DRENFI-134711 format. One record per residue (C-alpha): residue number from 1; residue in one letter; x, y, z. Coordinates in Angstrom, 1 decimal, decimal comma, m for minus. Example, Ala and Ser with C-alpha at 12.3 -4.5 7.8 and 13.67 -1.06 7.14 Angstrom:
REM residues 2
[1 A [12,3 m4,5 7,8]]
[2 S [13,7 m1,1 7,1]]
//
This chain:
REM residues 433
[1 M [31,9 m123,5 123,3]]
[2 K [34,6 m123,0 121,0]]
[3 I [37,2 m120,4 122,4]]
[4 T [40,1 m118,6 120,9]]
[5 M [43,1 m117,4 122,8]]
[6 I [45,4 m114,5 121,4]]
[7 G [48,7 m115,3 123,1]]
[8 T [50,4 m118,0 124,7]]
[9 G [52,3 m116,1 127,6]]
[10 Y [51,4 m116,8 131,3]]
[11 V [47,6 m115,5 131,2]]
[12 G [46,7 m117,0 127,7]]
[13 L [48,1 m120,4 128,2]]
[14 V [46,9 m120,9 131,7]]
[15 S [43,3 m119,5 130,9]]
[16 G [43,3 m121,6 127,7]]
[17 A [44,3 m124,8 129,2]]
[18 C [41,9 m124,3 132,3]]
[19 F [39,1 m123,3 129,8]]
[20 S [39,7 m126,6 127,8]]
[21 D [39,7 m128,6 130,9]]
[22 F [36,1 m127,3 131,5]]
[23 G [35,1 m129,2 128,3]]
[24 H [35,5 m126,2 125,9]]
[25 D [37,2 m126,4 122,7]]
[26 V [40,2 m123,9 122,8]]
[27 I [42,5 m122,8 120,0]]
[28 C [45,7 m120,8 121,4]]
[29 V [47,1 m118,6 118,6]]
[30 D [50,7 m117,2 118,8]]
[31 K [53,0 m115,6 116,3]]
[32 D [56,1 m117,3 117,5]]
[33 A [56,1 m120,3 115,5]]
[34 D [58,9 m121,8 118,1]]
[35 K [56,9 m121,6 120,9]]
[36 V [54,0 m123,0 119,0]]
[37 T [56,0 m126,0 117,9]]
[38 G [57,4 m126,5 121,6]]
[39 L [53,9 m126,2 123,1]]
[40 E [52,6 m128,9 120,6]]
[41 R [55,6 m131,2 121,8]]
[42 G [54,7 m130,6 125,3]]
[43 E [57,3 m127,9 126,2]]
[44 M [56,2 m125,2 128,4]]
[45 P [57,5 m121,8 128,0]]
[46 I [56,9 m120,9 131,6]]
[47 Y [56,9 m122,7 135,0]]
[48 E [53,7 m122,9 136,6]]
[49 P [53,1 m126,0 139,1]]
[50 G [50,5 m128,5 137,2]]
[51 L [50,3 m127,0 133,8]]
[52 K [52,3 m129,1 131,9]]
[53 N [50,0 m132,2 132,8]]
[54 L [47,0 m129,9 132,4]]
[55 V [48,0 m129,1 128,8]]
[56 A [49,2 m132,8 127,8]]
[57 R [45,7 m133,9 129,2]]
[58 N [43,7 m131,5 127,0]]
[59 V [45,7 m132,0 124,0]]
[60 E [45,4 m135,7 124,1]]
[61 A [41,7 m135,1 124,5]]
[62 K [41,6 m132,8 121,4]]
[63 R [40,0 m129,8 123,4]]
[64 L [43,2 m127,6 123,2]]
[65 S [45,4 m126,8 120,0]]
[66 F [48,1 m124,4 119,2]]
[67 T [48,6 m122,3 115,9]]
[68 T [50,2 m119,3 114,1]]
[69 D [47,2 m119,1 111,8]]
[70 L [44,8 m116,5 113,4]]
[71 A [42,4 m116,8 110,5]]
[72 A [41,8 m120,2 111,1]]
[73 G [42,1 m119,9 114,8]]
[74 V [39,0 m117,4 114,9]]
[75 A [37,1 m118,6 112,1]]
[76 D [34,5 m120,7 114,3]]
[77 A [35,2 m119,1 117,6]]
[78 D [32,2 m118,2 120,0]]
[79 A [34,6 m116,0 122,0]]
[80 I [37,9 m114,4 121,3]]
[81 F [40,2 m113,8 124,3]]
[82 I [43,1 m111,2 123,8]]
[83 A [45,8 m112,0 126,2]]
[84 V [49,0 m110,4 124,8]]
[85 G [51,4 m108,6 126,9]]
[86 T [51,0 m105,0 128,3]]
[87 P [54,6 m104,2 129,7]]
[88 S [55,1 m100,7 131,0]]
[89 R [56,1 m98,4 128,1]]
[90 R [59,5 m96,9 128,1]]
[91 G [59,8 m93,3 129,2]]
[92 D [56,5 m92,7 130,7]]
[93 G [55,4 m95,7 132,5]]
[94 H [52,0 m96,1 130,6]]
[95 A [51,0 m99,4 129,7]]
[96 D [52,2 m100,4 126,3]]
[97 L [48,9 m101,3 124,4]]
[98 S [50,5 m101,8 121,0]]
[99 Y [50,0 m105,5 121,0]]
[100 V [46,6 m105,7 122,2]]
[101 Y [45,5 m102,9 119,4]]
[102 A [47,5 m105,0 116,8]]
[103 A [45,5 m108,1 117,9]]
[104 A [42,4 m106,2 117,8]]
[105 G [43,1 m105,1 114,2]]
[106 E [44,2 m108,4 113,2]]
[107 I [41,3 m110,4 114,8]]
[108 A [38,7 m108,0 112,9]]
[109 D [40,4 m108,7 109,5]]
[110 N [39,8 m112,2 109,9]]
[111 L [36,3 m112,4 111,3]]
[112 S [33,5 m113,6 109,0]]
[113 K [30,8 m113,2 111,7]]
[114 S [29,6 m111,6 114,6]]
[115 A [31,9 m112,4 117,8]]
[116 V [32,4 m111,5 121,2]]
[117 V [35,9 m110,3 121,8]]
[118 V [37,4 m110,4 125,6]]
[119 N [40,1 m108,3 126,9]]
[120 K [42,1 m110,9 129,3]]
[121 S [45,2 m108,6 129,4]]
[122 T [45,7 m106,0 132,2]]
[123 V [44,7 m102,7 130,5]]
[124 P [44,1 m99,3 131,7]]
[125 V [40,4 m97,6 131,7]]
[126 G [39,0 m96,9 128,4]]
[127 T [40,9 m99,4 126,6]]
[128 G [38,0 m101,5 125,7]]
[129 G [36,6 m98,6 124,0]]
[130 E [39,5 m98,1 122,0]]
[131 V [39,6 m102,0 120,8]]
[132 E [36,0 m101,6 120,1]]
[133 R [36,7 m98,5 117,7]]
[134 I [39,5 m100,5 116,0]]
[135 M [37,2 m103,6 115,4]]
[136 R [34,5 m101,4 114,0]]
[137 E [36,7 m99,4 111,6]]
[138 H [38,1 m102,8 110,4]]
[139 A [35,0 m104,7 110,1]]
[140 P [32,2 m102,0 110,0]]
[141 D [29,6 m104,6 109,1]]
[142 L [29,9 m107,2 111,9]]
[143 D [28,4 m106,8 115,2]]
[144 I [31,4 m107,1 117,6]]
[145 A [30,8 m106,9 121,4]]
[146 V [34,0 m106,2 123,4]]
[147 V [34,0 m107,5 127,0]]
[148 S [36,5 m106,7 129,9]]
[149 N [37,3 m110,0 131,8]]
[150 P [40,5 m109,4 133,9]]
[151 E [42,5 m112,1 135,3]]
[152 F [43,3 m112,4 139,0]]
[153 L [46,1 m115,5 138,8]]
[154 R [48,8 m115,7 141,3]]
[155 E [52,0 m117,3 139,8]]
[156 G [52,5 m120,6 141,3]]
[157 A [48,9 m120,9 142,2]]
[158 A [47,4 m120,0 138,7]]
[159 I [45,4 m123,3 137,9]]
[160 G [43,7 m123,3 141,5]]
[161 D [42,8 m119,7 141,1]]
[162 F [41,4 m120,2 137,8]]
[163 K [39,2 m123,2 138,8]]
[164 R [38,3 m121,8 142,4]]
[165 P [38,2 m118,1 141,9]]
[166 D [37,3 m115,6 144,6]]
[167 R [35,5 m113,7 141,6]]
[168 I [34,9 m113,4 138,0]]
[169 V [34,5 m109,8 136,7]]
[170 I [32,9 m109,2 133,5]]
[171 G [32,5 m105,8 132,0]]
[172 T [29,8 m105,3 129,4]]
[173 D [26,6 m104,0 128,7]]
[174 D [25,8 m106,1 125,7]]
[175 E [23,3 m108,7 126,9]]
[176 K [24,2 m111,2 124,1]]
[177 A [27,7 m110,9 125,4]]
[178 R [26,8 m111,5 129,0]]
[179 D [25,1 m114,8 127,9]]
[180 V [28,3 m116,0 126,1]]
[181 M [30,3 m115,1 129,3]]
[182 R [27,8 m116,8 131,5]]
[183 E [28,0 m120,2 129,5]]
[184 I [31,8 m119,9 129,4]]
[185 Y [32,2 m119,9 133,0]]
[186 R [29,0 m122,2 133,6]]
[187 P [31,3 m125,1 134,6]]
[188 L [32,5 m123,1 137,8]]
[189 Y [28,8 m122,6 139,1]]
[190 L [29,1 m125,8 141,2]]
[191 N [31,9 m123,9 143,0]]
[192 E [29,3 m121,1 143,7]]
[193 S [31,9 m118,8 142,0]]
[194 P [30,5 m115,3 141,8]]
[195 L [30,0 m113,7 138,6]]
[196 L [30,3 m109,6 138,9]]
[197 F [28,9 m107,7 135,9]]
[198 T [29,8 m104,4 135,6]]
[199 G [30,3 m101,6 133,2]]
[200 R [33,4 m102,2 131,1]]
[201 R [35,4 m99,4 132,4]]
[202 T [34,6 m100,3 135,9]]
[203 A [36,1 m103,8 135,3]]
[204 E [39,1 m102,5 134,0]]
[205 L [39,7 m100,5 136,9]]
[206 I [39,0 m103,3 139,3]]
[207 K [41,9 m105,1 138,2]]
[208 Y [44,2 m101,9 138,6]]
[209 A [42,7 m101,1 142,2]]
[210 A [43,0 m104,7 143,4]]
[211 N [46,6 m105,2 142,7]]
[212 A [47,3 m101,6 143,9]]
[213 F [45,9 m102,2 147,2]]
[214 L [47,7 m105,8 147,6]]
[215 A [51,0 m103,9 146,6]]
[216 T [50,1 m101,2 149,4]]
[217 K [49,7 m104,0 151,9]]
[218 I [53,2 m105,2 151,3]]
[219 S [54,9 m101,9 151,3]]
[220 F [53,0 m100,9 154,7]]
[221 I [54,0 m104,1 156,5]]
[222 N [57,8 m103,7 154,9]]
[223 E [57,7 m100,0 156,6]]
[224 I [56,2 m101,5 159,7]]
[225 A [59,1 m103,9 159,8]]
[226 D [61,7 m101,3 159,6]]
[227 L [59,8 m99,5 162,6]]
[228 C [59,6 m102,9 164,4]]
[229 E [63,8 m103,1 164,1]]
[230 K [64,2 m99,7 165,6]]
[231 V [61,9 m100,2 168,6]]
[232 G [62,7 m103,7 169,7]]
[233 A [59,3 m105,1 168,3]]
[234 D [58,5 m108,4 166,0]]
[235 V [56,8 m107,7 162,8]]
[236 Q [55,5 m111,2 162,3]]
[237 D [53,5 m110,7 165,9]]
[238 V [52,3 m107,3 164,6]]
[239 S [51,1 m109,0 161,2]]
[240 R [49,4 m111,6 163,1]]
[241 G [47,9 m108,9 165,5]]
[242 I [46,5 m106,9 162,7]]
[243 G [45,7 m109,8 160,2]]
[244 L [43,4 m111,7 162,6]]
[245 D [41,1 m108,8 162,4]]
[246 N [39,0 m109,3 159,5]]
[247 R [38,4 m106,2 158,1]]
[248 I [42,2 m106,4 157,3]]
[249 G [43,2 m109,9 156,6]]
[250 A [46,4 m111,8 157,2]]
[251 K [47,0 m112,3 153,5]]
[252 F [50,1 m110,0 151,8]]
[253 L [51,3 m108,9 155,3]]
[254 H [54,7 m110,8 155,1]]
[255 A [57,7 m108,5 155,7]]
[256 G [60,2 m109,0 153,0]]
[257 P [62,5 m107,2 150,4]]
[258 G [59,9 m105,8 148,2]]
[259 Y [57,4 m106,9 145,6]]
[260 G [58,1 m107,7 142,2]]
[261 G [56,7 m109,8 139,2]]
[262 S [54,8 m109,1 136,1]]
[263 C [51,8 m107,4 137,8]]
[264 F [52,4 m105,3 140,8]]
[265 P [55,1 m103,0 139,3]]
[266 K [53,8 m102,3 136,1]]
[267 D [50,0 m102,0 137,1]]
[268 T [50,6 m99,9 140,1]]
[269 L [52,7 m97,6 137,7]]
[270 A [50,1 m97,9 135,0]]
[271 L [47,3 m96,8 137,6]]
[272 M [49,6 m93,8 138,7]]
[273 K [49,9 m92,7 135,1]]
[274 T [46,2 m92,9 134,2]]
[275 A [45,2 m91,3 137,5]]
[276 Q [47,4 m88,4 136,5]]
[277 D [46,0 m88,2 133,0]]
[278 Y [42,6 m87,6 134,3]]
[279 D [44,0 m85,2 136,9]]
[280 S [43,1 m87,4 140,0]]
[281 P [46,5 m88,5 141,5]]
[282 V [46,8 m91,3 143,6]]
[283 R [49,2 m90,3 146,3]]
[284 I [48,9 m93,5 148,3]]
[285 V [50,0 m95,8 145,3]]
[286 E [52,7 m93,0 144,2]]
[287 S [54,1 m93,5 147,8]]
[288 V [53,7 m97,4 147,5]]
[289 V [55,8 m97,4 144,5]]
[290 Q [58,5 m95,1 145,8]]
[291 V [58,9 m97,2 149,2]]
[292 N [59,2 m100,5 147,0]]
[293 D [61,6 m99,3 144,7]]
[294 T [63,8 m97,8 147,3]]
[295 R [63,3 m101,2 149,5]]
[296 K [65,1 m103,3 147,0]]
[297 R [68,5 m101,7 147,0]]
[298 A [68,0 m101,0 150,7]]
[299 M [68,3 m105,0 151,1]]
[300 G [71,5 m104,7 149,5]]
[301 R [72,9 m102,4 152,1]]
[302 K [71,3 m104,4 154,7]]
[303 V [73,4 m107,8 153,7]]
[304 I [76,7 m105,2 153,5]]
[305 D [76,0 m104,1 157,1]]
[306 A [75,5 m107,4 158,2]]
[307 M [79,1 m108,0 156,9]]
[308 G [80,6 m105,4 158,7]]
[309 G [80,4 m102,8 156,0]]
[310 E [83,0 m104,0 153,7]]
[311 V [82,2 m106,7 151,2]]
[312 R [85,0 m106,4 148,7]]
[313 G [86,4 m109,5 147,3]]
[314 K [84,3 m111,6 149,7]]
[315 K [81,9 m114,1 148,4]]
[316 V [78,0 m113,8 149,2]]
[317 A [75,5 m117,0 148,4]]
[318 V [72,0 m115,7 147,3]]
[319 L [69,4 m118,3 147,7]]
[320 G [66,4 m117,5 145,4]]
[321 L [66,3 m115,2 142,5]]
[322 T [62,9 m115,2 141,5]]
[323 F [60,3 m112,7 142,8]]
[324 K [58,4 m115,3 144,6]]
[325 P [58,3 m119,4 144,9]]
[326 N [57,0 m121,7 142,3]]
[327 T [57,8 m119,4 139,2]]
[328 D [60,6 m119,0 136,8]]
[329 D [59,6 m115,3 136,7]]
[330 M [62,6 m112,7 137,1]]
[331 R [60,6 m109,4 136,1]]
[332 D [61,3 m106,8 138,7]]
[333 A [62,4 m109,5 141,2]]
[334 P [64,1 m108,0 144,2]]
[335 S [67,0 m110,1 143,8]]
[336 I [68,1 m107,9 140,7]]
[337 A [68,7 m104,6 142,8]]
[338 I [70,2 m106,6 145,7]]
[339 V [72,8 m108,5 143,7]]
[340 Q [73,5 m105,3 141,7]]
[341 A [74,2 m103,8 145,1]]
[342 L [76,6 m106,3 146,5]]
[343 Q [78,4 m106,4 143,1]]
[344 D [78,9 m102,8 143,2]]
[345 A [80,4 m102,9 146,7]]
[346 G [82,9 m105,5 145,1]]
[347 A [81,1 m108,6 146,5]]
[348 N [81,4 m111,8 144,4]]
[349 V [77,8 m113,6 144,1]]
[350 S [76,8 m116,9 143,7]]
[351 A [73,3 m118,2 143,5]]
[352 Y [71,0 m120,7 143,2]]
[353 D [67,1 m121,0 142,4]]
[354 P [65,1 m124,0 141,7]]
[355 E [63,5 m122,9 138,6]]
[356 G [64,8 m119,2 137,9]]
[357 M [68,6 m119,4 137,0]]
[358 V [68,3 m119,7 133,0]]
[359 E [66,3 m116,4 133,2]]
[360 A [68,3 m114,9 135,7]]
[361 A [71,5 m115,5 133,5]]
[362 H [70,0 m113,2 130,9]]
[363 I [69,8 m110,5 133,5]]
[364 M [72,6 m110,8 135,9]]
[365 E [76,2 m110,5 134,8]]
[366 D [79,0 m112,4 136,5]]
[367 V [77,0 m114,2 138,9]]
[368 H [77,8 m118,0 139,5]]
[369 M [74,9 m120,1 139,2]]
[370 A [75,4 m123,2 141,5]]
[371 N [74,0 m126,5 141,1]]
[372 D [72,2 m126,4 144,5]]
[373 A [71,8 m124,4 147,7]]
[374 Y [74,9 m126,2 149,3]]
[375 A [77,3 m125,4 146,5]]
[376 A [76,3 m121,7 146,3]]
[377 A [77,1 m121,7 150,3]]
[378 E [80,4 m123,4 149,8]]
[379 G [83,3 m120,9 151,0]]
[380 A [80,7 m118,1 151,5]]
[381 D [81,1 m115,1 153,6]]
[382 A [77,5 m114,5 154,1]]
[383 L [74,3 m116,4 152,8]]
[384 V [71,4 m114,3 152,0]]
[385 I [67,7 m115,7 151,6]]
[386 V [65,8 m113,8 149,1]]
[387 T [63,0 m116,1 147,8]]
[388 E [61,3 m118,1 150,2]]
[389 W [61,2 m121,4 148,1]]
[390 D [60,1 m124,5 150,2]]
[391 T [63,0 m126,4 149,8]]
[392 F [65,1 m123,5 151,6]]
[393 R [62,9 m124,2 154,5]]
[394 A [64,3 m127,5 155,0]]
[395 L [68,1 m126,7 154,3]]
[396 D [70,7 m128,8 156,8]]
[397 M [71,8 m125,6 158,4]]
[398 R [74,5 m127,3 160,4]]
[399 R [75,9 m128,5 157,3]]
[400 I [76,1 m125,1 155,5]]
[401 A [77,4 m123,7 158,9]]
[402 G [80,3 m126,0 158,3]]
[403 Q [80,7 m125,1 154,7]]
[404 M [80,9 m121,2 154,9]]
[405 N [83,9 m119,2 155,5]]
[406 A [82,1 m117,0 157,8]]
[407 K [78,6 m117,7 159,4]]
[408 T [76,5 m114,4 158,4]]
[409 L [72,9 m115,2 157,4]]
[410 V [70,6 m112,6 156,3]]
[411 D [67,2 m114,2 156,0]]
[412 L [64,9 m111,8 154,1]]
[413 R [61,8 m113,7 154,3]]
[414 N [62,0 m114,6 158,0]]
[415 I [61,8 m118,5 157,2]]
[416 Y [64,1 m119,5 160,2]]
[417 Q [63,9 m118,7 163,9]]
[418 P [66,6 m116,2 165,5]]
[419 D [67,4 m118,9 168,5]]
[420 D [67,8 m121,8 166,2]]
[421 M [70,1 m120,0 164,1]]
[422 Q [72,3 m118,6 166,7]]
[423 K [72,8 m121,8 168,3]]
[424 L [74,2 m123,2 165,3]]
[425 G [76,7 m120,2 165,6]]
[426 F [75,4 m117,9 162,8]]
[427 D [75,1 m114,1 163,2]]
[428 Y [71,6 m114,1 162,0]]
[429 F [69,8 m111,1 160,5]]
[430 S [66,0 m111,1 159,6]]
[431 I [63,4 m108,6 158,8]]
[432 G [61,7 m106,6 161,6]]
[433 R [62,6 m109,1 164,3]]
//
């Protein structure tokens, strides 16, 4: 089938590349000419394991191409996916849908035949109806079916998630649109990937409900971790103990410095605002957001307390800046609040991240970006592990201990064992243990 992807951000680029790998002909459209030129040269605007090779393979096979020409991009498309950004709107926290609505109008203006238009962007309940209204206004003589098809991609594992999904949610009551979507995802049938057909509003809400529930699990185990520290329990054993219950499950029960990224912060906020607009507040989600916001800054205080309560003029080495490993995404990363809290207290911060330092440099001021973990730790009074990159799990901690000015280690991801670190002479602090 011929598929057009509007937007070459994280969702659009990964989805477009994966669809082309299924054998479909995919055109990715973006207004950013420099980005399109870079993609044509094989330069990825984001870091995602395996994406560069996936794009190159399908470009070479002539199944994947990039353009700034929206009219040419939609001319022969069987399905047009909208995959533009929906950031939190300044001032009220609602999802900013201006890019979605603008894309809808431009698509309709350039269509010459009936089409299936698919919202792949994360959008609040009712957005599909507004997109449909806009398209009918711009192209009243065309039969345009608007479908909701939310993405469930984890940064760092997006290609695997797309090709081996838990479920594919498709929101539409239009039978022709259902047939088109079945054909698009037909290559996944051998994997028995379940297609869940729902109403459009239900599909839109499924996305927000899923992310809010996962965010709730994270904030829940973080609060349990705090309680573990007070009562002398081990949060990792608690996580295992409850995660083995298949009604609960083990995923997203890892205590840490709080969640960040492109989805959970903005989607929980958008769900809250939607619920308030419909006079049906989601109190649990409101608490989750508050707990998470408070926690990030509290982790900075945890480091300061570990250093005796005074960090002015001292050097703190921070390992890991991105909100999670295997991505360069710095959006709402816990490291931002942690570093700011340390700097506010007078500390000098040196940092290292395998992929996130370029982006971090645009966000963080007066942070020395080191060449590697050992350079970051040189002469440090404390070492803080913020993101659990695999490379940090296998550090030569004896070497690091010898490089540091004082051996304070604050492990906010619990990747090391307390006994092992104490044997190396570290004053070791972790989460919930």
